[in-house]
N, C-alpha and C positions, 0 to 999 in steps of 0.2 A: 504493500500500500504506500509506503514511504517513497519507494522508487517511482511509483506511478504519479504521486503528487509532485515530486521533484521534476519529472518529465513534463507534466502539465505546466508547471511554473516556468520552465525553460521555454516551452512552446509559446506560452502566453506572453512572456517578456519579449520574445522575438517578434511576435505580432505587434505588440505595442511599439517597439522600436521601429519596425518597418513602417507602421502607420504614421508615426511621428516624422520619420524621414520624408515620406510622401507629402505630408502636410506642409513641412518647412520648405519643400521644393516648389510650392505654389507661388504665383505672382503676388506682389505686395497688395494689389487691390482686393485680394481674397482674404486679408487678415481677419476680418470679422468672422467669416465662415470657418477659418482655421481654429479660432478660439472656441467656436461652438462645437466643432468636431473633435474635441479633445477626448482621449480615452479616459473613462472614469472607473472601469472595472474590466478585469480579465476573467473570462469564463471558459474554462477548459481551453479549447483551441480557437476561441472567438473572443470578441470584445464587446462592451457596451459603450456607446458614445454619449457625450454630454448632450448632443443635439437630440438624441432619442429621449433622454430624460426630460428635456425642456419641451419637446413636442407633446409628450404624454401629459406633462404637468399642465400645459396650456389647454389641452383637450378636457382634462378633468375640471379645471377651473371654469371653463366655459359651460360645461354640462351642469356643474353645481350652481352656477349663477342662473342658468336658465330654469333649473328645477327648484331654485330657492333652498338648496341644501347647504348646511354648514360644512366646513372642511376642518380637519385637524390642524394643529400648529404647523408652520411651514417646514421646520426641520423633520417633524414626524412624517409629514406628507411626502417629502422628498425621499426619505428612507423607505417608506412603503412602496413608492413607485419604482425606485431603483431595485428593490427586492423582487417586485413583480416582473421587471424587465429581465432580471437575471434568470428567474425561473422559466420565462418564455424562451430565453436564449438557449437554456439547457434543453428544453423540449424540442426546439427547432433543430438543434444539433442531433438529438436522438432520431428525429424524423428523417433527417438527411442521411444518417448512417443506415436507416432502414428503408431507404428509397421511397419514402412517402412524399409524393408530389402531386400537384393538381395542375392540369394544363389550362391554357387560356380559354378553351371552350367551356370548361366547367366553371371557371370564374365568370364568364359571360352569362351562363345560365343563372348563377346566383344573382348577378347584377340585374338580370331581366326580372327575376322575382322581386328584388328590392324596388325596381322601377314600378312594377305592377302595384306593389303595396303603397307606393307614393302616387299612384294614379297617372303614371307617365309611360310612354313608350321607351324602349331601350335607348334609342338614339337621343331622345330628349333628356333622359336621365343622365346619360354620359355628358351631353352638352352642359347641363346644369353643374355637374361635378367639375368639368373643365373650367367653367366660368369662375368657380370658386377656388381654382388651383389645387383641388384635392383629388382629381381623378386617379392619378397613378398611385397616390398614397392609399386611396380607398381600395383599389385592386390588390395592393400588397397586404393590406389589413385583412381583406377577405381570404386571401391565400393563406396567410398565417393562421387565421382562425380555423379554417377547414383542416389545415395540416395538424394543428394541435388537437382538434376534436377527434380526428382519425387516429392519431397516436394514442390519445387517452382512452379511446374506445377499445383499441386492441390491448393496451397495457393493463387497463383496469379490469375489463371483463374477464380476462384470464385469471384474475385473482379472486373472482366472485364464484362461490359454489353454493347452490341452493338444492336441498334434498327434497324428495317427495314428502317426507314427514313434515318439513317446514311448510310446504304448500298446504298439506292437510290441516295442520294446526292453524294456519292463517285463515283458511276458508271456514273453519269452525268458530273463528273469533267474530266479534261485533263488526269490526272493519271489513272482514271477509264477507260477511253477510250483506253488507252495504254494496260491495263490489258485484255480488251476484244480482243485485237489483237491475231492472231493465235499462237498456241503453236506447236512445232515440236518435234516429237520423232524419233531420228535417231539411227541407228546401225552403229558402227564404228569399222574398223579393221585397224591396223597400222603394216606395215612391217618396223621395225626400221633400220636405216642406221647409221653406225658408222663413225667417222672421219677417221679411219684407213682403211676403205673399199677401195679397188681398183676400177677402173672404170669397170672392168669385173664383180666384185661382185655386184656393184650397178646395172649394167645392168641385171644381173641374178635376183636380188631382184625385179626390176621393172617388169620383165617378170613373176615372181612368183605372184606379186600383180595383174597383168593383167589377169592371169589365174583365180584368185578368182573373179575378176569383171565379167569375161565371165560366170562363173558358176552362179553368182547371177542374171545376165541378162537372163539366161536360166530358172530361177525360183527356183533354189536351195536356201534353207533358209540360213540366216547368220549363224545360229547355226551349221548347217551341214557343211557349207563351212569352218568355223573355225575349227570344229572337224577334217575334212579331212586334212586341212593344218597342224594341230598339229600332226596328225598321220604320215603324210609324213615326217615331221621333216626336210624339206629342209632348211628353215630359221625360226628364231623365229618370232612370231607374238604377237602383243599387241592390246590394244584398250581401249577406255574410255566409261564408261556407263554414258551418258549425261542426261538420264531421260528426262522428258518433259521440253523444254526450248523455250523461244521466240528467235527470230533471234538475237536481240541485246545481248542475254546472251550466244550465241555461239561464238567460235573463229571466227574472221572475215573471215578467210580462208574457214571455213565451211558454214558460213551464206551466202556468195556469191553463193556457189554451191548448197545449200539446197533450197533457195527461189523458183527457177523455177521448182523444181522436183515435179513430180506427185507421189502419194503414191506407194511404192514398186520400184520406179525408183532408179537407182544407179549412183553415180558420182565417178570418179576416174580412175586410181590412180592419186591422187593429190600430187605433189611433194612439200615437205617442208624440213626445215633444219634437222628435226629428222627422216625423212623417207618418205614412200609412204602411203598416207591415202586413205581408201575406205569408202564411206558413203552411206547408203541406207535410204531413208525416209520411216520409218516403218508406221508412221501415222501422221495425222495433225488434230488439233481440234481448235475450237474457231470460232468467226465470227457469221454467221447466224445459220442455222440449223446445229445441231451437232449430227449426228447419230453415236452411239458408240456400237460396238459389245461387249456384256457382257456374261460372263460364270459363272454359279453358280458351284463352285468346292469345294471339301473337300479333305484334304490330311493328311498324317501322316509323320512327319519329325523326323528322328533320326540323331543326330550329334555326331561324334566321340569325345570322351573326355578323361580325364585322366584315367578313369577306363574301357573304352571300345574303343578299337582301330578301325582302318578303317575296317579290315576284320570282326571283331565281329559285327560291326554296319551293314555291308552289309548282313551278315548271319541273323541277327535279323530282318531286314526289309523284307527279303524273307520269314522268318518264320511267320511274322505277316500277310503277304499277303496270305500265305497258309491257315492260320487259318480263314481268311475271306472267301476265295474262296472255299476251300475244306470242312472246318468244319462248315461253315455257321455262324461264330461268327459275332456279330454286329460291323460294322466299327466304329461307334461313341464311343462305349464302349472301344474298343481297342485303339482308338486315345486318349481318356481321360486318359487311364492308361499308355500310352507309348510315346506320341508325345512330342517332345522337342520344338514345336512352342508355346511359351507362349501366343501368340495372338489368337490362335484358339483352344487350348487344351480344354478349358471349353465348347466350342460349339461342341465338338466331331470332331474337325478338319475342321469344316465348315468355309470357307473363305468368304462366302456370295457371292454377285455378284461382280465379278472382271472385270473391263473394260480392253479392249485390250491394251497391253502395261503396265499393272499393275503388272505383274509377272516377275521374272527373265527370261531372254531370253531362257535359257535351259529348264526351267519349262514350259514356254508357248509353246515351240516347241513340247513338249510331249502332253500337254493338247489339242492343236489344232488338233491332230490326233485321239483323243478319240471320240467315239460315246457317246451319252447320256446314262448314266447307266453303262458305261464301266470302269473297274478298270485297271489302268496302271500296267505295269511291274515296278519293282523298278528302279529308275533312280537317278543319282547323279547331284547335283548342288553345287555351292560354299557353300551353307548353310549346306549340308549334304545329306543323302539318303531319298528319298520320295517314297510313293505310293500315287496316286491321283485318284479321281473319279469325272467325270462330272455329275452333277445332272440336269442341264438344260442350255439352251442358249437363248439369246434374243437380240434384237436391240432396243436401247433406245435413245431418243432425250434428251441430257443432257445439251443443250446450256444454258438455263436459270439457271438451277441448278448449272452448272459449273461456270458461270460468277459471280453469287451471292456468291458462296462458295469462289471464289478467292478474291472477295471484302471483305468478312467477315474475311478471314485469314489475309489479308493485314492490315485491321483495328485492328484486334486483336494483330498482331505482333507489330504494332505501340504503342498500349497501354501497351503491356506486359512489355517492358523494363522500362517504367515510373512507372508502378504499382509495379514491382519487386523492384526498388530502394526505393519506398515509404514503401513497406513491410519490407525490410531489415532495414531501419531507425527505423521503429516502434519496431521491435523485439529487436534491439540493445538498444533502449532507455528503454525498459521494463525489460531488463536483469540486473541482479546484476553482476557487474564486478569490481574486486579489483586488482590493480597491486601490485606485491610483489617486493620489492627492492632486 
């Protein structure tokens, strides 16, 4: 151990000396940046720079000021931030040694999701970041976060062991009984109301929402209803993807309305401060017998990116479908060569058995209309352009599997945070760290 520590010290001092030499070789006009980029800590075979500390300090100050949160004394804050940077640095070195890397396409997909959450298209979101001078830094922060999350997932999950007896004990507990309670999958449409809206506009929006409720009650799907409303352009519509939730995880306004609903039944328009809400109970699971409709489906996903715009992506997905249908090329081979879905590309686009409600609503609406063995026309979701094929369908009782899976995940999540902290303490203690005055 002493030999290892001495070796790390020599390597670290060499890095510091090399960086200092490079900084001193800069022109005189760069003196300010030189001072900012002073080495303040050697961490194994890497270093932490003063500029990193100042950048992080400024970010935390700005966030605290925006949220109205108090900060600890200056010296304590600097020490805590420096320690955080050191632990990040150690993890990134671990990740590098284990070849954990994320390519630009993956970063672009994350940024696309971030853009959607901000209500922007990818290009507009990038332009906004560039105008603030933080585009490259944001990309690097996303890359670092993904890298550390993947490293932590692999390192910590291998330390967690959950026995069947632990699962049994948990399911017999009060908390376990709560987990067995039903989950609800709802579709949601919101017609927003502004404070400046007149009574006439509010009445028109209520009528607009009521028309959508009538369509849903006639059997028109939520996806089609949303699409028709968007095309009409009468008023803006919005909605929240709640995924599977228990009643106490839903807003109280929705929980009260959802509990008595039968599957496919609709409630609304429900008036709230932000507008008129429409909800439909798409599915319900949990309790005793739990029969679930499942579809074995495979797909190819193409996502617009920096080198392929929306039109080029749409043209390419049509070309891939033509090659499969007309030229007889193998679906799986084309998926492996072209699909942007990292989770299914290795399996030739095969998503395996997907339970009802397990796909984006726009995708599920297309899949539901396909016969077994039928290849869809190209269609668009928030993720990009798809073609999909249904391989088979079945109905499965997943009640026991589902409840035990929920119990396992709950126990794993409980243990994960504790094991993560233990692992971080261990790698920090094992690392060579030297502070530079």
